NUDRENLO-296035 format. One record per residue: residue in three letters; chain; x, y, z of N, C-alpha, C, O in turn. Coordinates in pm, whole numbers, plus 50000, padded with zeros to 5 digits. Example, Ala and Ser with C-alpha at 12.3 -4.5 7.8 and 13.67 -1.06 7.14 Angstrom:
 type mol n_east n_north  n_up ca_east ca_north ca_up c_east c_north  c_up o_east o_north  o_up
  ALA   A  51319   49431 50780   51230    49550 50780  51320   49670 50780  51424   49668 50846
  SER   A  51285   49775 50708   51367    49894 50714  51290   50003 50787  51341   50114 50804
***
This chain:
 type mol n_east n_north  n_up ca_east ca_north ca_up c_east c_north  c_up o_east o_north  o_up
  UNK   A  49237   48158 49570   49310    48257 49489  49240   48392 49497  49117   48400 49493
  UNK   A  49320   48497 49508   49263    48631 49519  49189   48670 49391  49233   48638 49281
  UNK   A  49076   48739 49408   49005    48794 49293  49090   48904 49232  49136   48994 49303
  UNK   A  49111   48899 49101   49200    48992 49033  49124   49076 48932  49045   49025 48853
  UNK   A  49148   49206 48936   49089    49299 48840  49198   49389 48787  49279   49441 48863
  UNK   A  49200   49408 48655   49297    49497 48591  49221   49605 48517  49142   49576 48427
  UNK   A  49242   49729 48556   49175    49842 48492  49279   49930 48425  49373   49977 48489
  UNK   A  49262   49951 48296   49353    50036 48220  49280   50166 48186  49174   50165 48124
  UNK   A  49338   50276 48229   49277    50407 48211  49367   50495 48124  49485   50465 48107
  UNK   A  49311   50601 48068   49385    50676 47966  49516   50739 48013  49615   50739 47940
  UNK   A  49517   50792 48137   49635    50869 48179  49644   50872 48331  49563   50813 48401
  UNK   A  49745   50943 48379   49770    50952 48523  49651   51011 48597  49615   50964 48705
  UNK   A  49591   51113 48540   49478    51179 48605  49360   51084 48620  49293   51084 48723
  UNK   A  49333   51004 48518   49222    50909 48525  49251   50800 48628  49159   50756 48697
  UNK   A  49376   50757 48638   49413    50657 48739  49390   50714 48879  49335   50647 48966
  UNK   A  49434   50839 48899   49417    50902 49030  49269   50914 49067  49232   50887 49181
  UNK   A  49187   50955 48972   49045    50971 48999  48979   50838 49033  48900   50829 49127
  UNK   A  49012   50734 48957   48955    50603 48984  49001   50549 49120  48922   50491 49194
  UNK   A  49128   50570 49152   49179    50524 49281  49112   50595 49397  49079   50532 49498
  UNK   A  49093   50725 49384   49026    50801 49489  48882   50755 49506  48831   50746 49617
  UNK   A  48816   50726 49394   48679    50673 49400  48674   50540 49475  48588   50519 49560
  UNK   A  48768   50451 49443   48771    50320 49509  48797   50333 49658  48736   50262 49739
  UNK   A  48887   50424 49694   48916    50446 49836  48792   50498 49909  48758   50448 50016
  UNK   A  48727   50597 49851   48608    50655 49915  48497   50552 49929  48431   50545 50032
  UNK   A  48477   50471 49825   48374    50368 49831  48405   50265 49939  48317   50224 50014
  UNK   A  48531   50222 49946   48570    50125 50047  48552   50181 50187  48511   50109 50279
  UNK   A  48583   50309 50205   48565    50372 50336  48418   50377 50376  48383   50351 50491
  UNK   A  48332   50410 50279   48188    50413 50307  48135   50275 50343  48058   50260 50437
  UNK   A  48177   50175 50268   48131    50038 50293  48180   49987 50429  48105   49923 50502
  UNK   A  48304   50017 50462   48358    49973 50590  48286   50041 50706  48253   49978 50806
  UNK   A  48261   50171 50690   48195    50246 50796  48053   50195 50821  48002   50204 50933
  UNK   A  47991   50142 50716   47856    50089 50732  47856   49952 50801  47756   49912 50860
  UNK   A  47969   49883 50794   47974    49747 50847  48054   49732 50976  48030   49640 51054
  UNK   A  48150   49824 50998   48242    49810 51110  48267   49946 51175  48235   50049 51117
  UNK   A  48326   49945 51295   48350    50074 51363  48452   50162 51294  48450   50284 51312
  UNK   A  48541   50104 51214   48647    50185 51154  48684   50132 51016  48648   50021 50978
  UNK   A  48756   50216 50942   48812    50181 50811  48962   50195 50821  49012   50302 50856
  UNK   A  49034   50088 50790   49180    50091 50802  49242   50084 50664  49198   50007 50578
  UNK   A  49345   50165 50643   49413    50167 50515  49563   50178 50538  49607   50248 50628
  UNK   A  49640   50108 50455   49786    50117 50459  49833   50188 50334  49802   50146 50222
  UNK   A  49908   50295 50352   49952    50378 50241  50089   50333 50189  50166   50269 50260
  UNK   A  50116   50369 50065   50247    50342 50004  50315   50474 49973  50254   50581 49979
  UNK   A  50443   50465 49940   50517    50583 49897  50532   50584 49747  50454   50522 49675
  UNK   A  50633   50654 49700   50657    50661 49556  50582   50774 49489  50507   50847 49554
  UNK   A  50604   50788 49358   50542    50899 49283  50400   50867 49237  50317   50956 49229
  UNK   A  50372   50740 49206   50244    50706 49143  50123   50742 49228  50025   50791 49172
  UNK   A  50123   50720 49361   50000    50750 49435  49981   50896 49472  49874   50934 49520
  UNK   A  50082   50980 49449   50073    51118 49495  49953   51193 49434  49881   51260 49509
  UNK   A  49927   51185 49301   49809    51254 49248  49679   51201 49308  49585   51276 49330
  UNK   A  49675   51071 49334   49557    51011 49396  49538   51068 49536  49427   51108 49573
  UNK   A  49645   51070 49615   49635    51124 49751  49587   51269 49749  49504   51308 49830
  UNK   A  49639   51346 49656   49600    51487 49649  49450   51503 49625  49387   51595 49678
  UNK   A  49393   51413 49545   49250    51420 49520  49168   51396 49647  49059   51451 49661
  UNK   A  49219   51316 49738   49144    51285 49860  49117   51409 49945  49025   51410 50026
  UNK   A  49199   51512 49926   49180    51636 50002  49080   51730 49936  49044   51833 49995
  UNK   A  49034   51696 49816   48937    51782 49749  48797   51758 49805  48766   51648 49852
  UNK   A  48715   51860 49801   48584    51854 49863  48500   51738 49810  48425   51676 49886
  UNK   A  48512   51708 49680   48428    51602 49623  48454   51467 49690  48367   51381 49690
  UNK   A  48574   51449 49746   48605    51324 49815  48600   51340 49967  48555   51251 50038
  UNK   A  48647   51453 50015   48648    51474 50160  48509   51458 50220  48493   51403 50329
  UNK   A  48408   51507 50149   48273    51499 50203  48214   51358 50195  48113   51330 50258
  UNK   A  48277   51269 50117   48229    51132 50105  48294   51039 50206  48241   50932 50236
  UNK   A  48409   51078 50259   48490    50989 50341  48468   51019 50489  48484   51134 50530
  UNK   A  48431   50920 50570   48409    50942 50714  48543   50948 50788  48582   50853 50855
  UNK   A  48612   51062 50776   48750    51070 50821  48770   51037 50968  48875   50985 51005
  UNK   A  48672   51064 51051   48691    51037 51194  48692   50887 51225  48727   50845 51335
  UNK   A  48652   50808 51126   48654    50663 51145  48763   50597 51061  48774   50474 51056
  UNK   A  48842   50679 50994   48952    50628 50911  49080   50620 50994  49115   50715 51065
  UNK   A  49149   50506 50985   49279    50490 51050  49382   50459 50941  49367   50364 50864
  UNK   A  49487   50541 50936   49590    50526 50834  49716   50461 50890  49766   50498 50996
  UNK   A  49763   50363 50817   49889    50295 50848  49979   50306 50726  49941   50365 50625
  UNK   A  50099   50249 50736   50191    50250 50622  50242   50110 50596  50264   50032 50688
  UNK   A  50261   50078 50468   50315    49948 50431  50466   49944 50442  50523   49837 50464
  UNK   A  50531   50059 50426   50675    50063 50441  50719   50207 50462  50643   50301 50439
  UNK   A  50842   50221 50506   50896    50354 50531  51048   50349 50522  51111   50250 50560
  UNK   A  51105   50455 50471   51250    50470 50474  51295   50507 50615  51218   50565 50691
  UNK   A  51416   50474 50649   51467    50505 50782  51520   50648 50785  51641   50672 50792
  UNK   A  51426   50741 50779   51455    50884 50778  51354   50954 50868  51248   50898 50896
  UNK   A  51383   51076 50913   51286    51152 50993  51162   51186 50911  51168   51187 50788
  UNK   A  51050   51215 50977   50926    51245 50903  50933   51371 50819  50855   51387 50726
  UNK   A  51026   51460 50851   51039    51582 50773  51126   51567 50650  51139   51661 50571
  UNK   A  51185   51449 50632   51271    51427 50515  51188   51420 50388  51074   51373 50389
  UNK   A  51247   51467 50278   51177    51460 50150  51164   51315 50102  51088   51287 50009
  UNK   A  51236   51223 50165   51228    51082 50129  51124   51006 50212  51100   50888 50186
  UNK   A  51064   51070 50309   50969    51004 50398  50836   50974 50329  50774   51065 50273
  UNK   A  50793   50850 50333   50661    50815 50279  50551   50885 50357  50454   50934 50299
  UNK   A  50566   50890 50488   50469    50962 50572  50466   51109 50534  50359   51168 50518
  UNK   A  50585   51168 50519   50590    51310 50486  50522   51341 50355  50453   51443 50344
  UNK   A  50540   51255 50256   50473    51275 50126  50323   51272 50143  50253   51359 50091
  UNK   A  50271   51171 50214   50127    51159 50231  50070   51274 50313  49960   51323 50286
  UNK   A  50145   51317 50413   50097    51428 50495  50084   51556 50412  49986   51628 50423
  UNK   A  50185   51581 50330   50179    51701 50247  50070   51692 50141  50005   51792 50110
  UNK   A  50050   51572 50087   49953    51554 49978  49809   51565 50025  49726   51623 49956
  UNK   A  49779   51508 50145   49638    51513 50186  49613   51509 50336  49515   51568 50382
  UNK   A  49696   51442 50414   49662    51422 50555  49647   51554 50628  49558   51569 50712
  UNK   A  49733   51650 50598   49728    51780 50666  49607   51862 50623  49580   51967 50682
  UNK   A  49534   51816 50522   49425    51896 50466  49288   51829 50477  49190   51875 50418
  UNK   A  49281   51720 50555   49152    51653 50575  49126   51641 50725  49220   51643 50805
  UNK   A  48998   51628 50765   48964    51627 50907  48981   51490 50974  48888   51439 51036
  UNK   A  49100   51432 50961   49127    51306 51026  49195   51336 51161  49289   51415 51166
  UNK   A  49149   51273 51269   49212    51297 51399  49358   51254 51398  49394   51153 51336
  UNK   A  49442   51330 51467   49584    51295 51473  49606   51155 51526  49698   51085 51482
  UNK   A  49523   51113 51621   49539    50980 51681  49507   50867 51583  49537   50751 51611
  UNK   A  49447   50900 51470   49412    50799 51370  49520   50781 51263  49505   50702 51170
  UNK   A  49629   50856 51277   49738    50848 51181  49854   50775 51248  49917   50827 51341
  UNK   A  49882   50655 51200   49977    50566 51266  50101   50549 51177  50108   50455 51098
  UNK   A  50195   50638 51190   50312    50634 51103  50419   50538 51156  50427   50512 51276
  UNK   A  50500   50488 51066   50621    50417 51104  50726   50520 51143  50743   50621 51075
  UNK   A  50796   50495 51251   50893    50592 51303  51031   50567 51241  51117   50502 51300
  UNK   A  51048   50620 51121   51170    50596 51047  51294   50657 51110  51405   50618 51076
  UNK   A  51275   50752 51202   51389    50817 51266  51445   50737 51384  51554   50767 51432
  UNK   A  51373   50635 51429   51416    50555 51544  51511   50444 51501  51529   50420 51382
  UNK   A  51570   50377 51599   51648    50258 51568  51562   50163 51485  51451   50133 51527
  UNK   A  51609   50115 51371   51523    50036 51282  51460   49913 51348  51341   49888 51330
  UNK   A  51539   49837 51422   51483    49717 51485  51377   49753 51588  51275   49685 51598
  UNK   A  51401   49858 51665   51302    49901 51763  51177   49955 51695  51066   49931 51741
  UNK   A  51196   50028 51585   51082    50083 51512  50996   49972 51453  50873   49980 51455
  UNK   A  51061   49867 51400   50986    49754 51344  50907   49683 51452  50791   49649 51432
  UNK   A  50970   49659 51567   50901    49591 51678  50785   49674 51729  50678   49621 51761
  UNK   A  50805   49806 51737   50698    49895 51783  50579   49894 51687  50464   49893 51731
  UNK   A  50607   49895 51557   50497    49897 51460  50426   49762 51457  50305   49756 51434
  UNK   A  50499   49657 51479   50436    49526 51488  50338   49522 51605  50228   49467 51592
  UNK   A  50377   49579 51718   50284    49585 51832  50161   49667 51798  50050   49632 51836
  UNK   A  50182   49776 51725   50069    49861 51686  49971   49785 51597  49850   49798 51613
  UNK   A  50024   49707 51503   49938    49630 51413  49870   49512 51483  49777   49452 51431
  UNK   A  49918   49481 51603   49864    49367 51677  49755   49407 51774  49719   49331 51865
  UNK   A  49701   49527 51756   49592    49573 51841  49489   49647 51755  49523   49692 51645
  UNK   A  49364   49659 51802   49263    49731 51723  49307   49875 51701  49384   49930 51780
  UNK   A  49257   49938 51592   49166    49884 51493  49232   49801 51383  49163   49738 51303
  UNK   A  49367   49801 51378   49431    49723 51272  49398   49575 51286  49378   49506 51187
  UNK   A  49393   49528 51410   49363    49388 51435  49218   49375 51481  49190   49399 51599
  UNK   A  49126   49339 51393   48987    49325 51433  48969   49209 51531  49048   49114 51531
  UNK   A  48867   49218 51611   48843    49113 51710  48812   48979 51645  48825   48875 51708
  UNK   A  48771   48982 51518   48736    48858 51447  48855   48800 51372  48843   48696 51307
  UNK   A  48972   48867 51380   49087    48820 51304  49130   48682 51349  49131   48651 51468
  UNK   A  49167   48598 51252   49220    48466 51282  49372   48469 51269  49427   48549 51194
  UNK   A  49436   48383 51342   49582    48369 51337  49653   48497 51381  49770   48518 51349
  UNK   A  49582   48584 51455   49642    48707 51506  49703   48794 51398  49802   48863 51421
  UNK   A  49645   48793 51280   49691    48879 51172  49601   49001 51160  49479   48989 51169
  UNK   A  49660   49119 51141   49576    49236 51116  49504   49221 50983  49564   49178 50884
  UNK   A  49378   49257 50980   49301    49253 50855  49275   49398 50815  49178   49459 50857
  UNK   A  49363   49450 50733   49353    49589 50689  49255   49595 50572  49258   49511 50482
  UNK   A  49170   49695 50574   49065    49704 50472  49120   49732 50333  49073   49676 50234
  UNK   A  49219   49820 50324   49260    49873 50194  49409   49898 50197  49457   49981 50275
  UNK   A  49484   49828 50113   49629    49842 50108  49672   49898 49973  49648   49837 49869
  UNK   A  49735   50015 49975   49793    50072 49854  49931   50010 49831  50009   49996 49924
  UNK   A  49960   49974 49707   50093    49926 49670  50135   49986 49536  50051   50023 49454
  UNK   A  50264   49993 49517   50320    50024 49387  50420   49915 49352  50432   49817 49426
  UNK   A  50490   49931 49243   50599    49838 49212  50719   49917 49164  50706   50022 49100
  UNK   A  50837   49865 49196   50959    49924 49147  51002   49857 49017  50946   49754 48980
  UNK   A  51098   49912 48948   51144    49854 48822  51203   49715 48838  51216   49640 48741
  UNK   A  51241   49678 48962   51293    49544 48989  51185   49448 49036  51214   49333 49070
  UNK   A  51060   49496 49039   50950    49410 49082  50923   49412 49230  50840   49336 49279
  UNK   A  50992   49499 49305   50964    49503 49449  50832   49576 49474  50787   49656 49392
  UNK   A  50772   49546 49589   50652    49617 49633  50664   49634 49783  50729   49554 49849
  UNK   A  50599   49740 49838   50632    49784 49973  50785   49794 49975  50843   49852 49883
  UNK   A  50853   49740 50077   50999    49731 50071  51039   49584 50077  51131   49545 50150
  UNK   A  50968   49505 49998   50999    49364 49981  51079   49351 49851  51022   49348 49742
  UNK   A  51210   49344 49865   51300    49349 49751  51338   49209 49702  51335   49113 49779
  UNK   A  51374   49197 49575   51411    49067 49521  51522   49000 49604  51622   49062 49639
  UNK   A  51501   48872 49632   51600    48788 49700  51639   48842 49838  51747   48810 49888
  UNK   A  51553   48922 49900   51585    48977 50031  51528   48890 50142  51432   48816 50119
  UNK   A  51586   48896 50262   51541    48809 50372  51394   48822 50407  51331   48725 50450
  UNK   A  51337   48941 50391   51199    48964 50433  51099   48878 50356  50989   48852 50406
  UNK   A  51135   48834 50237   51040    48757 50155  51002   48624 50220  50893   48572 50196
  UNK   A  51091   48571 50301   51066    48439 50361  51007   48449 50501  50981   48347 50564
  UNK   A  50984   48570 50550   50936    48587 50687  50787   48559 50695  50707   48621 50625
  UNK   A  50751   48466 50781   50609    48432 50801  50563   48454 50945  50444   48451 50973
  UNK   A  50657   48477 51036   50622    48488 51178  50638   48629 51233  50637   48649 51355
  UNK   A  50654   48727 51144   50663    48866 51186  50572   48950 51098  50548   48916 50982
  UNK   A  50521   49059 51154   50436    49150 51079  50516   49262 51013  50481   49308 50905
  UNK   A  50622   49304 51079   50704    49416 51031  50850   49381 51053  50887   49331 51159
  UNK   A  50932   49406 50954   51075    49378 50964  51157   49492 50904  51104   49580 50836
  UNK   A  51286   49487 50931   51381    49576 50865  51432   49501 50743  51468   49384 50751
  UNK   A  51433   49570 50630   51477    49504 50507  51561   49602 50425  51562   49722 50452
  UNK   A  51632   49549 50327   51720    49633 50247  51734   49573 50109  51752   49452 50093
  UNK   A  51727   49658 50008   51752    49616 49871  51886   49670 49826  51952   49744 49899
  UNK   A  51924   49634 49707   52053    49679 49656  52055   49831 49641  51983   49887 49558
  UNK   A  52137   49896 49722   52150    50041 49715  52037   50121 49777  52032   50243 49760
  UNK   A  51945   50055 49851   51830    50127 49904  51850   50180 50044  51780   50273 50086
  UNK   A  51945   50124 50119   51951    50155 50260  51843   50080 50334  51759   50015 50273
  UNK   A  51845   50088 50467   51749    50013 50547  51609   50072 50534  51591   50194 50527
  UNK   A  51511   49984 50531   51370    50024 50525  51292   49945 50631  51335   49839 50675
  UNK   A  51179   49997 50670   51080    49924 50749  50973   49876 50652  50931   49952 50565
  UNK   A  50929   49753 50667   50825    49703 50576  50737   49601 50644  50783   49523 50727
  UNK   A  50609   49603 50609   50523    49492 50648  50563   49371 50565  50628   49384 50461
  UNK   A  50524   49255 50611   50558    49131 50543  50439   49080 50461  50328   49133 50469
  UNK   A  50466   48976 50382   50358    48917 50302  50234   48880 50385  50123   48907 50341
  UNK   A  50250   48820 50505   50129    48783 50580  50035   48901 50605  49913   48884 50603
  UNK   A  50090   49020 50627   50005    49138 50649  49933   49176 50520  49812   49197 50519
  UNK   A  50008   49184 50411   49947    49222 50283  49842   49120 50242  49735   49157 50194
  UNK   A  49872   48994 50259   49783    48888 50210  49667   48858 50302  49584   48772 50272
  UNK   A  49659   48928 50417   49542    48920 50503  49444   49034 50476  49336   49039 50535
  UNK   A  49482   49126 50386   49400    49245 50360  49270   49211 50288  49259   49109 50220
  UNK   A  49173   49298 50306   49047    49281 50234  49060   49324 50087  49000   49264 49998
  UNK   A  49137   49428 50064   49156    49473 49926  49294   49534 49910  49339   49611 49995
  UNK   A  49360   49498 49801   49490    49554 49766  49477   49629 49634  49421   49578 49537
  UNK   A  49529   49750 49631   49523    49833 49511  49665   49866 49466  49736   49939 49535
  UNK   A  49705   49813 49350   49830    49853 49287  49801   49975 49201  49708   49975 49120
  UNK   A  49881   50079 49218   49870    50200 49137  50003   50216 49063  50106   50242 49125
  UNK   A  49999   50201 48930   50122    50202 48852  50100   50285 48725  50003   50263 48652
  UNK   A  50189   50379 48702   50176    50465 48584  50313   50482 48517  50417   50469 48580
  UNK   A  50308   50511 48388   50429    50544 48313  50487   50429 48234  50482   50314 48277
  UNK   A  50542   50462 48118   50598    50361 48029  50717   50289 48089  50745   50175 48052
  UNK   A  50788   50353 48181   50904    50290 48243  50867   50166 48323  50952   50080 48349
  UNK   A  50741   50156 48362   50696    50040 48441  50628   49934 48355  50586   49831 48407
  UNK   A  50616   49956 48226   50539    49864 48141  50597   49723 48142  50522   49626 48152
  UNK   A  50727   49711 48132   50789    49580 48127  50769   49501 48254  50736   49382 48249
  UNK   A  50788   49565 48369   50774    49493 48496  50627   49463 48525  50596   49361 48586
  UNK   A  50536   49550 48482   50392    49521 48498  50357   49392 48425  50290   49305 48480
  UNK   A  50402   49380 48301   50374    49259 48223  50437   49136 48288  50378   49028 48288
  UNK   A  50557   49153 48342   50624    49039 48406  50551   48994 48532  50534   48875 48556
  UNK   A  50507   49090 48612   50435    49056 48735  50304   48986 48704  50271   48884 48764
  UNK   A  50228   49041 48610   50093    48991 48585  50093   48868 48496  50014   48776 48519
  UNK   A  50179   48864 48395   50172    48757 48295  50295   48667 48291  50294   48564 48223
  UNK   A  50400   48703 48361   50523    48625 48356  50517   48498 48439  50423   48476 48515
  UNK   A  50619   48416 48423   50630    48295 48505  50637   48335 48652  50702   48434 48687
  UNK   A  50571   48258 48736   50566    48293 48878  50701   48265 48944  50748   48152 48948
  UNK   A  50763   48372 48995   50891    48362 49063  50900   48476 49164  50979   48569 49145
  UNK   A  50821   48470 49271   50813    48583 49365  50943   48617 49435  50960   48730 49481
  UNK   A  51036   48522 49445   51164    48555 49507  51240   48655 49420  51314   48738 49472
  UNK   A  51222   48645 49290   51286    48737 49197  51198   48858 49166  51248   48967 49138
  UNK   A  51067   48838 49170   50968    48943 49139  50869   48950 49254  50760   48894 49244
  UNK   A  50905   49016 49364   50825    49010 49486  50679   49050 49473  50596   49000 49548
  UNK   A  50645   49139 49380   50505    49177 49365  50416   49058 49330  50296   49061 49355
  UNK   A  50476   48953 49274   50397    48833 49244  50353   48760 49370  50262   48676 49364
  UNK   A  50415   48790 49482   50378    48725 49607  50255   48784 49673  50211   48736 49777
  UNK   A  50200   48889 49614   50079    48951 49668  49958   48874 49620  49924   48876 49501
  UNK   A  49891   48806 49713   49775    48723 49679  49689   48709 49804  49697   48608 49874
  UNK   A  49605   48809 49833   49523    48805 49953  49441   48676 49963  49378   48633 49866
  UNK   A  49445   48616 50080   49380    48486 50101  49229   48498 50086  49165   48414 50023
  UNK   A  49172   48603 50143   49027    48621 50137  48988   48756 50076  48873   48798 50085
  UNK   A  49084   48823 50015   49057    48955 49961  49070   48962 49811  49069   48859 49743
  UNK   A  49081   49081 49760   49088    49103 49616  49205   49196 49583  49255   49269 49669
  UNK   A  49246   49190 49457   49355    49274 49408  49307   49349 49285  49252   49289 49192
  UNK   A  49328   49479 49284   49298    49561 49166  49425   49630 49120  49497   49690 49200
  UNK   A  49451   49621 48991   49560    49696 48929  49500   49815 48856  49415   49798 48768
  UNK   A  49543   49935 48892   49506    50055 48818  49628   50098 48737  49731   50134 48794
  UNK   A  49616   50094 48606   49726    50123 48515  49685   50232 48417  49570   50236 48373
  UNK   A  49779   50319 48383   49750    50406 48268  49792   50332 48141  49854   50226 48147
  UNK   A  49757   50388 48029   49785    50320 47901  49934   50290 47885  49971   50185 47833
  UNK   A  50018   50382 47930   50162    50361 47914  50211   50242 47996  50288   50160 47946
  UNK   A  50166   50231 48120   50210    50121 48206  50156   49987 48159  50216   49882 48185
  UNK   A  50044   49990 48089   49980    49865 48043  50023   49825 47903  49976   49724 47851
  UNK   A  50111   49901 47840   50137    49885 47698  50202   49754 47659  50196   49716 47542
  UNK   A  50265   49682 47752   50329    49555 47719  50248   49433 47763  50295   49320 47750
  UNK   A  50127   49455 47813   50039    49342 47843  49988   49281 47715  49980   49347 47612
  UNK   A  49953   49154 47721   49901    49085 47602  49781   49159 47546  49694   49205 47620
  UNK   A  49777   49169 47414   49663    49232 47349  49669   49382 47347  49574   49448 47303
  UNK   A  49782   49440 47395   49792    49586 47394  49917   49624 47315  49997   49539 47277
  UNK   A  49931   49753 47294   50048    49802 47223  50027   49807 47074  50118   49846 47000
***
């Protein structure tokens, strides 16, 4: 069972600061042990303040950017310049403002044919640095995976009762939720092979689903975030007070 940690912080700013600290620490530790540090980014509103902090000097000088390789856990099927692009959000928030080599930024090509884009990204994840030479079962072992959750309990683009939830023999697939349009997403095997998963969730609107994911009856087909359980890694939830307000012992 994955090691689980739940950290409740006062507000959005404190969550962002703690998340940036965890990212920088993980990058330093990976750089000391391995040739590179790999991270998979998420979209949504919650990680944006955290990403913005990574471009500040206090973090930029701590992170060995030339050894950092960025991937994505999911992407909308839109061009990178679209305001809906997860890559575009991360690029504007920090990637364009830190000294990371262009070749170390591995985006999902949301503008391409979805099936071709999924197959191409799967090939990318099947080679170093995403796939370490020590990996077993040919699964990429990503050092640090950012995740959020939607109000329906989805994470990455793994939506309730969607076909992607049952996929065990693919790394990346095309998936779709109710009213979402087509998305590219990594599958559970990729997430659950990670060394560390960080959920970043803020706001009172997410309080109910946070409590359901963490404390509710296990039903990952209906609440996909419950299916996140790294085999050899750990999971940390970073919550502000509002998002944590419906957990037991709070409120």
